[in-house]
KOLKOL-161227 format. One record per residue (C-alpha): residue number from 1; residue in one letter; z, x, y. Coordinates in nm, 3 decimals. Layout:
# residues N
REC seq type      c3      c1      c2
REC NUM    A       Z       X       Y
...
# end
This chain:
# residues 208
REC seq type      c3      c1      c2
REC   1    X  21.512   5.748  13.725
REC   2    X  21.755   5.982  13.544
REC   3    X  22.078   5.806  13.457
REC   4    X  22.282   6.096  13.322
REC   5    X  22.547   6.230  13.552
REC   6    X  22.534   5.936  13.792
REC   7    X  22.848   5.753  13.903
REC   8    X  22.905   5.426  13.718
REC   9    X  22.804   5.208  14.014
REC  10    X  22.476   5.399  14.055
REC  11    X  22.413   5.425  13.680
REC  12    X  22.383   5.048  13.645
REC  13    X  22.145   5.037  13.944
REC  14    X  21.929   5.312  13.794
REC  15    X  21.914   5.133  13.459
REC  16    X  21.813   4.807  13.629
REC  17    X  21.544   4.991  13.828
REC  18    X  21.411   5.157  13.513
REC  19    X  21.395   4.821  13.333
REC  20    X  21.206   4.671  13.627
REC  21    X  20.958   4.961  13.633
REC  22    X  20.905   4.927  13.259
REC  23    X  20.826   4.556  13.298
REC  24    X  20.584   4.633  13.580
REC  25    X  20.412   4.902  13.372
REC  26    X  20.379   4.662  13.078
REC  27    X  20.239   4.387  13.303
REC  28    X  19.986   4.630  13.453
REC  29    X  19.878   4.747  13.107
REC  30    X  19.832   4.388  12.991
REC  31    X  19.633   4.302  13.305
REC  32    X  19.408   4.605  13.251
REC  33    X  19.353   4.509  12.887
REC  34    X  19.281   4.149  12.986
REC  35    X  19.021   4.265  13.240
REC  36    X  18.854   4.478  12.973
REC  37    X  18.851   4.186  12.730
REC  38    X  18.700   3.951  12.989
REC  39    X  18.432   4.208  13.073
REC  40    X  18.351   4.242  12.703
REC  41    X  18.332   3.865  12.656
REC  42    X  18.096   3.825  12.952
REC  43    X  17.883   4.131  12.879
REC  44    X  17.729   4.002  12.557
REC  45    X  17.590   3.667  12.680
REC  46    X  17.479   3.823  13.010
REC  47    X  17.302   4.101  12.823
REC  48    X  17.130   3.845  12.602
REC  49    X  17.013   3.648  12.906
REC  50    X  16.880   3.957  13.082
REC  51    X  16.703   4.098  12.778
REC  52    X  16.538   3.774  12.676
REC  53    X  16.427   3.695  13.029
REC  54    X  16.281   4.043  13.077
REC  55    X  16.093   4.020  12.748
REC  56    X  15.948   3.676  12.818
REC  57    X  15.833   3.784  13.167
REC  58    X  15.684   4.114  13.054
REC  59    X  15.345   3.951  12.990
REC  60    X  15.175   3.609  13.011
REC  61    X  15.272   3.383  12.722
REC  62    X  15.201   3.031  12.593
REC  63    X  15.399   2.743  12.741
REC  64    X  15.587   2.696  12.412
REC  65    X  15.729   3.050  12.435
REC  66    X  15.866   2.983  12.784
REC  67    X  16.023   2.657  12.668
REC  68    X  16.186   2.827  12.371
REC  69    X  16.323   3.103  12.596
REC  70    X  16.466   2.847  12.838
REC  71    X  16.637   2.660  12.554
REC  72    X  16.788   2.985  12.429
REC  73    X  16.904   3.079  12.780
REC  74    X  17.056   2.733  12.818
REC  75    X  17.272   2.793  12.510
REC  76    X  17.397   3.123  12.652
REC  77    X  17.468   2.962  12.991
REC  78    X  17.662   2.680  12.825
REC  79    X  17.864   2.944  12.641
REC  80    X  17.939   3.121  12.970
REC  81    X  18.037   2.791  13.135
REC  82    X  18.272   2.715  12.846
REC  83    X  18.435   3.058  12.879
REC  84    X  18.489   3.012  13.253
REC  85    X  18.630   2.664  13.191
REC  86    X  18.871   2.802  12.930
REC  87    X  18.993   3.073  13.169
REC  88    X  19.050   2.819  13.446
REC  89    X  19.240   2.596  13.203
REC  90    X  19.468   2.885  13.102
REC  91    X  19.526   2.983  13.464
REC  92    X  19.626   2.626  13.555
REC  93    X  19.853   2.602  13.253
REC  94    X  20.031   2.927  13.339
REC  95    X  20.100   2.811  13.696
REC  96    X  20.207   2.457  13.604
REC  97    X  19.901   2.299  13.764
REC  98    X  19.757   2.143  13.448
REC  99    X  19.761   1.765  13.452
REC 100    X  19.836   1.614  13.114
REC 101    X  19.807   1.264  12.973
REC 102    X  20.081   1.215  12.722
REC 103    X  20.061   0.946  12.460
REC 104    X  20.229   0.868  12.129
REC 105    X  20.040   1.040  11.849
REC 106    X  20.061   1.019  11.471
REC 107    X  20.018   1.382  11.374
REC 108    X  19.912   1.302  11.019
REC 109    X  19.614   1.110  11.155
REC 110    X  19.537   1.383  11.410
REC 111    X  19.533   1.651  11.141
REC 112    X  19.317   1.433  10.918
REC 113    X  19.065   1.390  11.201
REC 114    X  19.051   1.765  11.257
REC 115    X  19.014   1.825  10.883
REC 116    X  18.720   1.585  10.872
REC 117    X  18.554   1.773  11.160
REC 118    X  18.598   2.113  10.993
REC 119    X  18.516   2.001  10.638
REC 120    X  18.145   2.100  10.652
REC 121    X  18.247   2.453  10.757
REC 122    X  18.511   2.485  10.487
REC 123    X  18.271   2.358  10.221
REC 124    X  18.005   2.610  10.325
REC 125    X  18.264   2.888  10.311
REC 126    X  18.404   2.777   9.974
REC 127    X  18.749   2.709  10.122
REC 128    X  18.978   2.424  10.021
REC 129    X  19.120   2.229  10.317
REC 130    X  19.439   2.029  10.261
REC 131    X  19.637   1.802  10.493
REC 132    X  19.999   1.703  10.435
REC 133    X  20.291   1.543  10.617
REC 134    X  20.361   1.278  10.879
REC 135    X  20.531   1.304  11.216
REC 136    X  20.519   1.143  11.561
REC 137    X  20.479   1.328  11.888
REC 138    X  20.421   1.249  12.255
REC 139    X  20.147   1.485  12.373
REC 140    X  19.807   1.516  12.537
REC 141    X  19.563   1.444  12.252
REC 142    X  19.280   1.654  12.398
REC 143    X  19.493   1.962  12.460
REC 144    X  19.666   1.933  12.123
REC 145    X  19.337   1.909  11.936
REC 146    X  19.200   2.198  12.136
REC 147    X  19.494   2.422  12.048
REC 148    X  19.486   2.326  11.681
REC 149    X  19.108   2.367  11.665
REC 150    X  19.143   2.723  11.791
REC 151    X  19.400   2.798  11.521
REC 152    X  19.189   2.637  11.248
REC 153    X  18.874   2.819  11.360
REC 154    X  19.059   3.150  11.356
REC 155    X  19.213   3.076  11.015
REC 156    X  18.869   2.998  10.871
REC 157    X  18.738   3.335  10.982
REC 158    X  19.007   3.520  10.791
REC 159    X  19.030   3.306  10.476
REC 160    X  18.837   3.449  10.179
REC 161    X  18.600   3.234   9.978
REC 162    X  18.797   3.040   9.719
REC 163    X  19.106   3.041   9.940
REC 164    X  19.300   2.750  10.084
REC 165    X  19.362   2.636  10.441
REC 166    X  19.656   2.400  10.484
REC 167    X  19.734   2.174  10.779
REC 168    X  20.080   2.023  10.766
REC 169    X  20.337   1.858  10.987
REC 170    X  20.699   1.751  10.951
REC 171    X  20.982   1.631  11.172
REC 172    X  21.348   1.730  11.167
REC 173    X  21.571   1.548  11.410
REC 174    X  21.423   1.589  11.756
REC 175    X  21.194   1.874  11.646
REC 176    X  20.838   1.852  11.516
REC 177    X  20.666   2.130  11.325
REC 178    X  20.287   2.170  11.296
REC 179    X  20.156   2.442  11.067
REC 180    X  19.811   2.593  11.017
REC 181    X  19.841   2.824  10.716
REC 182    X  19.581   3.026  10.533
REC 183    X  19.560   3.298  10.268
REC 184    X  19.404   3.565  10.485
REC 185    X  19.521   3.924  10.533
REC 186    X  19.857   3.983  10.698
REC 187    X  19.850   4.065  11.069
REC 188    X  19.964   4.427  11.122
REC 189    X  20.307   4.452  11.282
REC 190    X  20.167   4.662  11.571
REC 191    X  19.938   4.375  11.674
REC 192    X  20.182   4.085  11.653
REC 193    X  20.317   4.132  12.006
REC 194    X  19.962   4.082  12.137
REC 195    X  19.900   3.754  11.954
REC 196    X  19.939   3.539  12.264
REC 197    X  19.755   3.767  12.506
REC 198    X  19.450   3.594  12.650
REC 199    X  19.113   3.699  12.506
REC 200    X  19.272   3.976  12.298
REC 201    X  19.100   4.082  11.978
REC 202    X  19.202   4.367  11.748
REC 203    X  18.875   4.555  11.785
REC 204    X  18.877   4.912  11.924
REC 205    X  18.511   4.872  12.029
REC 206    X  18.621   4.618  12.291
REC 207    X  18.799   4.894  12.483
REC 208    X  18.483   5.104  12.524
# end
């Protein structure tokens, strides 16, 4: 709505309406992008399932070939089930429906356990993994480990061989800080506002 030339009482109303329309447009754009990302995530495993099943049924084969195809399809189906479970978890969390089981946690020990789990991957990639700090926190252990595992997995992907991945925690008064830091490339400024969008990846091919 044009705001120039309007009386003061209508100018404020027009500005508020424009701000509301801008928020709606942004929400619609994010929803459209999320739908495209979900379609891209589902397309690959579904395509793999279809292609492999069509190939294995194209002609008679030994029993071992059918068993191998079923095992491969099972892996893809488990991947799909995990994706659907993740989306349901996010939806519940956004609407306050997620039930949590809080308990007192020693974050130093939690980070050490995660480091032990990821050590084989860091060793294969030639990355040094370090853990530092101590702090206490009341949280759901499963959800906390899940969130940190996602961050660590992402950091590993973008840390060059010979680099360092650092897990640290510290407390200051009533606040607790947990940090997953790596030596990967800096995230472009244009992409930072999308960091917390579900299923978003900075890959133009995902919009095709």
